[in-house]
N, C-alpha and C positions, 0 to 999 in steps of 0.2 A: 338112633335111639327113638323111641317113641317118649312123648313127654304129654303130662297133662298140667296143664294150668285150671287153677280152681278160684275162682272169684264170684261175690255176688252179683253182680252185674255189670255188661259191658256198656255205660254207658260214656257219659266225659267226664274226664278225672286222670291225675296223673298216676294211680293204680291202672287203671283203666289203658290208659294207651303204651304203659311201659308194658301190659301184656300182650297187647296189640303188635306192637315192635318187637317183642323176643319169639313172636309169632313167626313173622315173617322171618327174621333171620334165623328159623331154626329150618323153615321150610328152604331159605335161599340154599343152606347148606347141606341139603338133601336128607334131613330128618323129617320125622312125624309129628304135627302140632294139634294138639287137640285141645280147647277151652270150655269146661263147666262153668256154667254161669246159668242167670236168669233171664238171659237176652239181655237186647238193648241195640243203643245207636248204632252200634260200632259192629255188632255181628257183619254184616255185609261184606266189612272191608274186610275182617278178619277170613272170611270166607273166600273173597276175591282173591286174597292174598295167599291161599294154599288151604288155610288153617280149617280144621272140624271143630263145628260148634256142639255141644251136647248142652240142650237147655233143661235145666234142672234148680229151683229154687231153695237154693242150698245159704242163702246169705239173711232169711229171715228168722229174728228172732221170738220162735213161735214153736211150738211143742210140734207140730205138724213138720217138721222140717226132719224130725228124725226120721219120718218117712225115706227121707232121701238115702238113708245108709245102705239099706237095702239094694235100693236099685245104684249104688254109687260100686257094690262090694260086686254086682253083676258086670258092669261097665269096667271094672278093672279086671274081671278074670278073661273077659273076653277080648279087649284090648292088650293086657301085658303089659303097660308102660314100664319103662325102665325107673321112671322118677313120674312120681306126684307133685307139683309145686303150688303151695296154698301162700294165699296171698292176704288173706285177712280170718277173723277169728271163727267166726261161726261154722265157715267151709272148713277150715281147723278142726271144728270138733266132727265135722260130719264124716273128713278124712280120717282122724284118730281113731273110730268107732268101727268103721267100714274095716279099715285095716284090722284091727283085733277082733273081726270076726273070718278072717282070712287064716289058713293055715301059715305059716311063716316062708314058707317057700315060694309063696305066690304072694307075698306082700314087697311091693315097688319100695324103693326109697323113696323116702317124704324131705322135701327142703321145703321151709317157709322163709318169705320176706317180712323183714321186719318194719314196716314204714313208718312207725310210729311211736312215741314213747308212753307205752301202755302201762297203766296203775299193774298193782302186782295182784289183786286178786287173780281166786282160782280161772275164772273163766278168761282171762290174759292168758296164763300160763300156758295155753295148749299152746302157743305159738312156740314156746321151746322143748315140745315135747316130739319136734322134728328130728329123723338122723342130721339133719344140719340145716343152720341157720344163715341166711343173708342180712347184714346190716348193711342200712344205704347209706351210711354216715359214720364217723368214729364218736360221734355224738349216740345213735344208736346203740352200738357197740358196746359202748362203756356203763352204759344202762343197762344193757345187757350181764356184764359182767358184774354190774355193781347191785344193781336192783332183784337180780334174778337167779345169780351164782352160777351163771354159763360156762363150764369150761370156754378158754379162749379158744382151743382146739376144734370146737364145734362152731364157731362161729366164721364166715368170710366176709369179708369189708368188700362189699360192689355198690361204687356210688353210685346214685339216679343221676341221672344227666338232659341235655336237650337235644333235641333234631337240630343238629348242626348244620341242615338243609335250611331249613327255616329260618331259626337264628343266629344270622350268620352276618357280617360285613360286607355290606353293600348299599347303596345309593336309596334313600326312600322314592317309592314308584311317585313319581311325577302324577297320575292323576290320581295314585290315593291319597297325596299329601291336598291336593285341590279339593277332594270330596270332604275331607276331613275339615278344612277350613269352612268349607258349606255349612256342614251339619255345625261346627262349634266357633263360629268365628270371633267369639271372645276370647280363644286359646290362641290367636294371630298374633306375630310380636313380641310375644311371651317368652320368659326363661320359664320352662313347663319342670314341674314337679312331680314326677308321678308315681304313687301309690300302688300297686296292682293285689288288690284282695279283697276279699266279699266281706259284706257289710256286717261286721260283729264287732263286738267290743273287746274283744280283746290283739284284734289285725292291726290295731293305732290308728283306727281314722283321728278319732277324736286330739291323736297329737300334730297330727300334718295339719287341722286345723288352727291349731294353736302355733305351729310355729308358721305358716303363712301369714298369720295374723301380725308376726313382727318382723316380717319383710314387706320389703316398698312396694309397689303397684307393678312393678315389672317382672316380678313372678307369680303363674299361677298354678293353684295344682287342679292335677287330675287324679280321682280315685276311679279307680280300673275296677270293675266288679259285682256280681248280684247281690239282688238284696232278696232275702228266702221270705217269704211272706211270715214266718214267725220273727222276724227283726223288722218288723214295719217301725214298731215303736221306738226301737233305737234309731231307727232314718230319721220319724219325725224329733228325737231331742238332739239329731246331728244337723238337723236344717234348722233348731231352736238355738242353736248354738252360730250356727252361720249369719242367721239374723241378727244375733244380737253384737255380731263381731261385725258387721257389716261387710262381710264377705260374700253376699249374694253374687256378685260380677267376678270374683276370683277363684272358685270352687265349681269344679267341673264334674258330676257324676256320672261315669260313661257307661256304667252296666255292663253285664257280661261282653265280653269282644270275641270275634274269632280274629281279629288284626293284632292280635297285640306285640307281634315283634313291630309292626309299622310301627304302635305308639312310642317304643322304647327306642326306637330311632327317632322319633321326634322330640322326645325328651331331653332336657339339659341333664337331669337325676333321676335316678330312680331309687327307692327307698323299700326299705324292709321294716318296721316298727312294730313288730309283734312283740307284746309284753312277757310272754312264756315261749321257752326254748322252742322252736321247731327241731323235728331231727333232718331235716335236708332244706338248704335256699333253693329251691328251684326257680321263682322269678329271681332272685341276686344272677343265680346261671344263666341265666335268658337273657336277661338284660347286659350283663358283663361281654355275651358273646356277641351280640351288636354292636358291640363298643360304646355303650355308655354308660358312666361311672354310675357305682353305686352305692347310697348312705344304708348303714344298718348297723342297732345295737348290735356290741360284741357278747352275745348268750346265742349257744344251741347251734344247729346246722349253718343256717347263716352266716353267723361269725366264721367257720368253719369253713364254707365255701369262699368268703370275702377274704378272707387268710391267705388262701391260694391265689384270687383274681385280682383282687385291689385291694389291700389292706389301708390302704388312706383311708375308706371309706368306713372304716370301724369309729363306732364312738358309746361310748360309756352307757349299760339302759340308763334312761329316765335322765338324763343330763338334757334338758333341752337347751339351754345355752350353748351347751357344747356344740346339739345337734343342730343350730343358726348357725355358729361358727364355722362349722366343717361347710355348711351349706353355700355360704360365705366364699368361702377359701376353693370350693372345687367349683363351681358352676360355669366359671370361665378359662378353667386349665385344660388347653387345647393340648397341654404335653404330657396329662398323665390318661393315659388309656392301658383299661382293664385287659389283662391278660386271657385267652378265647381257648377253646376245643381241650379245657382241660376235665372239664364233666360234660360227656358229651352218650347219647344212646348207643352210638356205634360204640362205644367202649363197654358199655353195659351190656350190651346184648355179647360181645364176644365173651368178656370174663364171665358171665353167667354159663354161656354155652362151654367154656372151657372149665369151670367145675362140676357140670353136669358130668363133661367128659371122664376128671379126675377120679368124682363118687363113682361110676360107673367103673371107672378099672379096679378100682380099691375093691368094690363089692366083686368083680369077677376073681379078682386072688383071692379073696377072702373064702370065697367057695370051693375053690381049687386047694386051698391047704387043707380045708374038710375032706 
């Protein structure tokens, strides 16, 4: 098979990592993998692993992006892909328009992956114009069925997952541990409650601060995630809350980290406290896979993930007292261990390639029938 994946850029992020992982799996299985994007940090890895990258600015909300339509049409005619796989809305519009310019006999199958709970305006509906849709969770699939009226037969459920080679059950690296406590000595000897989240209002950072303020000094909160320049005022507001509650020595903002797997291993509990339903609980899966207990509100994708991995960690949304009680109940429970290897990238890539093959086979039979 020849597959072209299309997305705005190849920098860090879950969608980008999924693209790279699928490209490698395709190449390792003897297929040809192309990726079209605006470029980015992961291009070198893609090419090193046998994928081919074509640079095109298909992710910008700008009239100039329409110029990519003709260029993409040319790439399609030259490469003759079996499938175009779009992972974002603006690239999906470019694909839609490019395919409209092609004779039907030259149009490849189009597959879209819906990674979010998109709003219903026409701009977002382009993700449903494809020949087939991948939903990354039952939460997303239900949303497509109810909000967009997509026929169920047009949707395949392919869960996202974590890299089981990285997020696995092994002891903490001794050198890493030593370096961590040198950098963050205030965390030594504490029960570490970790919230992996970028600093934005709906991720529940304020709830974590309220939680830690209700617990004794044996607990310490870690907030692991970046602060976008546009969120500096919110960070300042959080700092004011910390000062008002006297939590300066009990909360640590770690910023962006590339060692989150080790932080999970060091943690007593990991949290997902997002106030809005998320499409999938990636951090839930990562933490459970290393063997750390997770607490989450009973909403959206994180709830769905935790029902399969560690249902003991579910709490009714917004119930702070229940959150406190569940924390105290679970923090020292060594007899409760989350399940592992249910949501993995290996399963994601395998199921996606099987879907590709099935769609190609159906297309071939349809042509023979005609």
